Each structure stands twice: as structure tokens, then as C-alpha cells.
N, C-alpha and C positions, 0 to 999 in steps of 0.2 A: 586554449581558448584566447583569441586575440582581444586586445582592448576594445576594438570596434564592436565585436560580438558581445562582449560583456556589457558595454554601454547601451546596446539595443535590447538586452534581455529584460524581461518583465520583473523576475525575482532574482536578486543577488543576496549575498550573506546578510547585508544590512536590513533587508526586508523580513528576514525570519526572527521576529521578536517574540520573546516569551509570551504566551497566551493568544498568539495569532492562530486563527483556525482557517483551514482550507476545506471546503466541501468536497465530498466524494460521491460519485454516481449521479443518478441512479443507474444501476447495472442489472438488467434482467438475466436470469439464469435458466437456460433451456435444458430439457432432457437430453437433447442431442449433443450439447457441448459437455455435459457431465459424462456421458458415455464415451464420447471422443477422447476427453482427457484421460479418463480412467483406463480406457483400452490401452492407451500407450504407457501410462506412468503409474497407475494404482489400480490394477484389475481385480479388485475385491468385489464379491457379488453384489453388495449393496450400492456400489457405484455404477454397476453395469445393467442391473435389471430391477425394475419397479417392484416386482413381487418379492424378490429377495430383500429389497430395501424395506418393504412393508413388514416382512417377517423379522427384521432386525430391530434393535433398540432405536435405530435412526428414524423409522416411521415412513420411509419412502425412498424414492430414488434420490440419494444424497451425494453431493459433490464431495470429492476428496478434500481433506483439509489442505493439501498441497495446491489443489485447484483453487481453493479459496484465496490462499496466499497469492497465486498468480493473478486472480482476478483483482485483488487488492492492489497489487503492484500496478496493474493497468489503470486502475482508477487513480493512483498517485501520479502516474505519468500523465494522464489526461487533465488532472486538476492543476498541477504546478510544476512537476519536474521538467517536462519538455520546454517550458517557458522560463527555466532558471539556469543558473551558472553551476548546475550540479557537477560534482567531480567524482561521483560515485559514493560507496558506503563501505565501512569495514565489517558490516554484518548486521545481525538482528539480535537484539538482547533477549527478547522473548515473543512468542506467538502462542495464543491460547485460543483454541476453538471450543466455543461455549455452548453452541446450539448447531444442530444440522442445518445446513443449507440444502433445501430440497428443489427439485425441478419445479419451476414456476415461481420461485421467489424472486424478489427484486431487492438488490443490496443498495445501500447508501451509508454514508458516514461522514466522519471528519478526521482530519489530521490536525493535531495541536502541537504547536512548538512549545517544548518544555524549557529548553535552554539554547543558548547560542554562544559561542566563544571563538576568538581567533586562535589559530594554532601557532604556537611559538616556533615549531620546527619548519612551518611552511608559510612565509609571509604572503598575504593576499588570499589566503584560504582559511575557512573556519569550519568548525564542527557544530551541527545543529541536531539536537535530540528531539525526536518526535514521538507522540503517542497517537496511535491510530485505533479507530473504533469503527466496526462495520455492524450495521444493523439490518434486519429483514424488514419487509413492508408492514409488519405489525409493530415495529419499533423495538423488537427484541434484539438485544446484543448478541451477535453470533461469532464475532472474532474481535480480539483485542491484541495489539502488538506494539513494540517499541523498538526503535532503532535510531542510530546516529547517521547522518549524512554529511558529506563534505561539499561546501559551496564556495565559489570564488567571490571575493568582494568586487564591488564595482570599480574601485581603485586597486586593480589587481597588482600594481607595482608597489603600493604603499601600505600603511598600517589600516587596520580596520576601524 
């Protein structure tokens, strides 16, 4: 990432201060996308057929947990990642699926910065730890996740 690109970016490492929140969504979830995702990646009956979903403990045509993760990632991208100095991430600490996401639901949520620190091994880069929460249209928590992402400093050549 060039110094000019970093200077024009909306969010750099310095902007990810503990407690800062980023709104996610809204993101409607259709039956068609649930079936399309499940057909390719998680072809279990309750992700492919409304009646099978109703007969399961999920209560209807339900998105795969991996689909929920993919939708959350898209919501993170749209909220702040594409407008940031993101340098990727080393992984996800945890992801919990707490309630089914059913066809017709609309997801929204928040990402909250838990901590931010410069990396001693990579001058100009820092690690930002996030907590993510997704809710359905009824305000019910459907998914929670935490991860650390790497972001460049605005002063990419100097200390943070």
C-alpha cells in the first residue's frame, strides 16, 4: 500500500480506538441465496428445503452457519474494511451461531473495537481486535464472533 493510498483511506490503524463501533447491515436473507449457498457448500436438508427445515429443530429453511459467516464478512467489508488500510487477518478466535437465520430474516449488527496495538515486528502495522454481533429483525442475537485484523498506520513509515 503506497503512502498516497494510505493518506486517502478513511480508516487507518489510528482510527480503530477501543470502544469504537461500526454498524453492519441491514442485510436481507432470501430463500434463493440460502439454497444456492447450501447447494454448493453445505447441502444438508434444512438448508435446501423449507419442509425439511420446518421438520428440523431449526424451524424453517435455515442458512448454513458458514453462510452466516460469509454474510457477516460481506457486512464487515461494506461497513469499513474496503475503506481501510486492512492488511488481512491471522484468523478468527471464535464464532458462535446462537439462533437460526431463516429465509426472510434481515440481519444487522455491530463490530466493536476491543483493542489496538502496534506490531513490534512490523513497523507501521498494528493489530486490532474486534467483537462482532449479528441480530435478526426481532433484535435477537444470532451470531457472535471475535477476530484480530491487521491495519497499516497513516504514517506507514513511522511509529504508530
